[in-house]
C-alpha positions in Angstrom: 75.3 -106.2 208.9 71.8 -107.0 210.0 68.2 -106.0 209.4 68.8 -103.3 212.0 71.6 -101.8 209.9 69.2 -101.8 206.9 66.7 -99.8 208.9 69.4 -97.3 210.0 70.4 -96.7 206.4 66.8 -96.1 205.5 66.4 -93.8 208.4 69.5 -91.9 207.4 68.1 -91.5 203.9 64.9 -90.0 205.2 66.7 -87.5 207.4 68.7 -86.0 204.5 65.9 -86.0 201.8 65.5 -82.2 201.8 69.2 -81.4 202.3 70.8 -83.7 199.8 68.5 -85.5 197.4 71.2 -87.2 195.5 72.7 -88.8 198.6 69.3 -89.7 200.0 68.5 -91.5 196.8 71.8 -93.5 197.0 71.1 -94.4 200.7 67.6 -95.6 199.8 69.1 -97.8 197.1 71.7 -99.1 199.6 69.0 -99.8 202.1 67.1 -101.7 199.4 70.1 -103.8 198.6 70.6 -104.5 202.3 67.0 -105.6 202.8 67.1 -107.9 199.8 70.1 -109.7 201.2 67.9 -110.8 204.0 65.0 -111.7 201.6 63.0 -108.6 202.7 61.8 -107.9 199.1 58.8 -105.8 200.3 61.0 -103.6 202.4 63.6 -103.3 199.7 61.1 -102.4 197.0 59.6 -99.8 199.3 63.0 -98.1 199.7 63.4 -98.2 195.9 60.1 -96.5 195.4 61.0 -93.8 197.9 64.2 -93.2 195.9 62.2 -93.1 192.6 59.6 -90.7 194.1 62.4 -88.3 195.2 63.8 -88.2 191.7 60.3 -87.8 190.2 59.4 -84.9 192.4 62.8 -83.3 191.6 62.2 -83.7 187.9 58.8 -81.9 188.1 60.4 -78.6 189.2 63.2 -78.7 186.6 62.3 -76.2 183.8 64.5 -77.6 181.1 62.6 -80.6 179.7 65.8 -82.4 178.5 67.4 -82.2 182.0 64.1 -83.2 183.5 63.8 -86.2 181.2 67.2 -87.5 182.4 65.9 -87.4 186.0 62.5 -88.9 185.0 64.3 -91.7 183.2 66.3 -92.6 186.3 63.2 -92.5 188.4 61.4 -94.8 185.9 64.3 -97.3 186.0 64.2 -97.5 189.8 60.4 -98.1 189.7 61.1 -101.0 187.4 63.7 -102.3 189.8 60.9 -102.1 192.5 58.7 -104.2 190.1 56.3 -101.3 189.7 55.9 -101.1 185.9 52.8 -99.0 186.2 54.5 -96.1 187.9 57.5 -96.5 185.7 55.3 -95.8 182.6 53.6 -92.9 184.4 56.9 -91.3 185.0 57.9 -91.4 181.4 54.4 -90.0 180.4 55.1 -87.1 182.8 58.4 -86.5 181.0 56.6 -86.5 177.7 54.0 -84.1 179.1 56.8 -81.7 180.1 58.2 -81.7 176.6 54.8 -81.0 175.1 54.0 -78.2 177.6 57.4 -76.6 176.8 56.7 -76.9 173.1 53.4 -75.2 173.5 54.9 -72.4 175.5 57.6 -71.8 173.0 55.1 -71.8 170.2 53.0 -69.2 171.9 56.1 -67.0 172.3 57.2 -67.5 168.6 53.8 -66.3 167.4 54.5 -62.9 168.9 57.7 -62.5 166.8 57.2 -60.9 163.4 60.6 -61.7 162.0 60.4 -65.3 160.6 64.1 -65.9 161.0 64.0 -65.1 164.7 60.9 -67.2 165.0 62.5 -70.1 163.1 64.9 -70.9 166.0 62.1 -71.0 168.5 59.7 -73.0 166.4 62.4 -75.5 165.5 63.1 -76.0 169.2 59.3 -76.3 169.8 59.1 -79.0 167.1 61.9 -81.0 168.6 60.3 -80.9 172.1 56.9 -81.9 170.6 58.5 -84.9 168.9 60.3 -85.9 172.1 56.9 -85.6 173.8 55.4 -88.0 171.2 53.0 -85.3 169.9 53.5 -85.4 166.1 50.5 -83.2 165.4 51.9 -80.4 167.6 55.2 -80.8 165.8 53.5 -80.3 162.4 51.7 -77.2 163.7 55.1 -75.7 164.5 56.2 -76.0 160.8 52.8 -74.6 159.7 53.3 -71.6 162.0 56.8 -71.0 160.4 55.4 -71.4 156.9 52.8 -68.7 157.6 55.4 -66.3 158.9 57.5 -66.7 155.8 54.3 -66.4 153.6 53.3 -63.1 155.2 56.9 -61.9 155.0 57.0 -62.7 151.3 53.7 -60.9 150.7 55.4 -57.6 151.8 58.3 -57.9 149.3 57.5 -55.8 146.2 59.8 -57.6 143.7 58.0 -60.9 142.8 61.3 -62.7 142.0 62.8 -61.8 145.4 59.5 -62.7 147.1 59.4 -66.1 145.3 62.4 -67.5 147.3 60.6 -66.6 150.5 57.3 -68.1 149.3 59.2 -71.3 148.4 60.6 -71.5 151.9 57.1 -71.1 153.2 56.1 -74.0 151.0 58.9 -76.2 152.4 57.6 -75.6 155.9 54.0 -76.2 155.0 55.1 -79.6 153.5 56.8 -80.5 156.7 53.6 -79.6 158.5 51.6 -81.7 156.0 49.3 -78.8 155.0 48.5 -79.1 151.3 45.9 -76.4 151.4 48.2 -73.7 152.6 51.0 -74.9 150.3 48.6 -74.4 147.3 47.6 -71.0 148.7 51.2 -69.9 148.9 51.8 -70.8 145.3 48.8 -68.8 144.3 50.0 -65.8 146.3 53.4 -66.0 144.6 51.7 -66.3 141.1 49.4 -63.4 141.8 52.4 -61.2 142.7 53.9 -61.8 139.3 50.6 -61.1 137.7 50.1 -57.8 139.4 53.6 -56.8 138.5 53.0 -57.7 134.8 49.7 -55.9 134.7 51.3 -52.7 136.1 53.9 -52.8 133.3 51.3 -53.6 130.7 49.2 -50.6 131.7 52.2 -48.3 131.4 52.6 -49.6 127.8 56.4 -49.5 128.4 58.9 -52.3 128.5 56.2 -54.9 127.6 58.9 -57.5 127.4 59.1 -57.4 131.2 55.3 -57.8 131.4 55.8 -61.0 129.3 58.4 -62.1 131.8 56.1 -61.7 134.7 53.2 -63.5 133.0 55.4 -66.4 132.0 56.7 -66.8 135.5 53.1 -66.7 136.9 52.1 -69.3 134.4 54.8 -71.6 135.6 53.7 -71.2 139.2 50.0 -71.7 138.5 51.0 -74.9 136.6 52.7 -76.0 139.8 49.6 -75.0 141.8 47.6 -77.4 139.6 45.5 -74.5 138.1 45.8 -75.4 134.4 43.1 -72.9 133.4 44.9 -70.0 134.9 48.2 -71.2 133.5 46.6 -71.5 130.0 45.1 -68.0 130.2 48.5 -66.5 131.2 50.3 -68.2 128.3 47.6 -66.7 126.1 48.4 -63.2 127.4 52.1 -63.9 126.7 51.4 -64.8 123.1 49.2 -61.8 122.6 51.9 -59.5 124.0 54.4 -61.1 121.7 52.2 -60.3 118.7 51.8 -56.7 120.0 55.6 -56.3 120.2 56.1 -58.1 117.0 58.8 -60.5 118.3 58.7 -64.3 118.7 58.7 -65.7 122.2 62.0 -67.5 121.8 63.7 -64.3 120.9 62.2 -62.6 124.0 63.3 -65.4 126.2 66.9 -65.1 125.1 66.7 -61.3 125.6 65.4 -61.9 129.2 68.2 -64.4 129.9 70.7 -61.7 128.8 69.2 -59.6 131.5 69.6 -62.4 134.1 65.9 -63.0 134.1 65.9 -66.7 133.4 62.8 -68.8 133.7 62.0 -69.6 137.4 61.9 -73.1 138.7 59.4 -74.2 141.4 60.0 -77.2 143.6 
C-alpha cells in the first residue's frame, strides 16, 4: 500500500457520501489510518474531520434526540481523534441543544392537554430531555407545569377530602420544581376548600359535626402552610361549634373516626 492507495480510499469515500454515509465514514477512517502510516498526520486528520462532519450533519436531521446524541457522540470522538477538541465540544453542545429544543416542544404540547395524567407522561419526558440537555431550570419548569395542572384539576373536585390527594400531588411536583410560592398557594387552596364546605354545612345548621370536621382539617392544612393565625381562628371555630353541640372535641373526633373521617395528614 502507498500514499496513492490512501488517496484512492479517500476518493472512494467521497463518491459514496450521499449514497451510503456509514460506509463513507468507515472509508474516511481507513484513509486516515493509511495516511498516518506514512506520517501524513495532516492528511489523516483531514479525513477524520470529514468523517466527523458527515456524522454531525446526519445527527442534525434526526428527530429523536436520544438517537441523535449517539451519532453526535461518535462525531465528537472522531473530532478528538483528529485533535480538534474545539469542534468535539461544539458537537456535544449541538446534541444538548437538540435535547433542550425537544423538551421545549414537548412542554408546549403538554400545555394544550387538560388531563393532568395525560400531560404527566409528556412533561416527564420533557424533564428528562431538559436534564440531558443540561438545562436544569427548564426541567424544573416542567414539574411546575405539572403541579399547576393537578392544582387546577383539584380545584374542580367538590369533595375537599378527594381534592386533597390531588392537591398534595400538585405540591410534590411544585417541590420538584423548587417553587415554594406555588406550593404554599396550593395548600391554601386545599384549606379554603375545606372551609367553604364547613361553612355551607354550618349555614344549614344540620350535621354540625361535619362542619367541625372540615374546619379541623382546614386548620391542619393552614398550619402546614405556615399560617398560624388562620389555623388558630379555625380551631376557635371548632371549639365554638363543640359548645353549640354540647359535646367535647375528643368525643366528636371518635365519632368522625367511626365514619372513616380520620384526621388528615399533610406532607
